[in-house]
N, C-alpha and C positions, 0 to 999 in steps of 0.2 A: 630391579627397582631399589632406590635408595631407601634406607631406614628413616631418614628425616630430609625434608626440603626446606629451603629457606624462601619464605614469601615476603621478606622485608621490602623489596621494590617491586612487588607485584602491582598491577593495575587491575581494577574491575572493569568490566564491558567487554565488547565483542573481541574476540582474538584477531579477527581479520576484519578491519573496517570496510564497509562497502563505499566505493566512490560513485558519485552521482546519484545517490538516494539517500534520503533522510526518514528516519522512523518518526511518525506522527501518530497522535491519537485523535480521531475525530468521531463524531456522532452521526450515523447514518440511519435513516428510517429503516425499521425492521423490514418492510415490505421491498425496499430497494435493495437491502443486502440479501435477502432471500432469493430474489431474482437474479442477482449476480452469482450466487452460489449454485442455483439451478443451471444456469446458462455455463458456468465453469465445469460443472460436473459432466454435462452432455458433450462440451467441447474438448475436454481434458487439459484445459488451462487452469490456472489459479484465479480465484476471484478477485484477489487484490491486483493481479496483472491486468484483468479485464477492467477494472475500474480505472487504473491508471491509464490504459489505452483509450477509454471513453473520454477521459479528461484531456488528454493529448489531443485527440481528434477534434474536440469541441474548440479548444484554444487555436488549433490550425485554421478552422474554417470561420472563426469569428474573433474579432478583436473587442467586442462589446463586453462590458463587465458582466460577471456572472450574477444573476439574481436568483432567488429561491425557485421561481416557476421555470426559468430556463434550465438550472441544474436538474430539477426533476425531470424534465422533459429529456434531457441529454442521457441522464442515468437511467 
């Protein structure tokens, strides 16, 4: 290990950027999130993966715009 490191040209953020994915922050109802977490735990998948899959499945089956009632039904 070096005694001193030069971080003058260092950049903050992820070391390896992911292609095809973007980090976002969204608000999801507590009951929806809890349901996805329970299902994820029983299936061995991550709950974020399951939410992403649910959204993809909805978009494939329908070209209708998402409204709150439809989104709640899908999730």
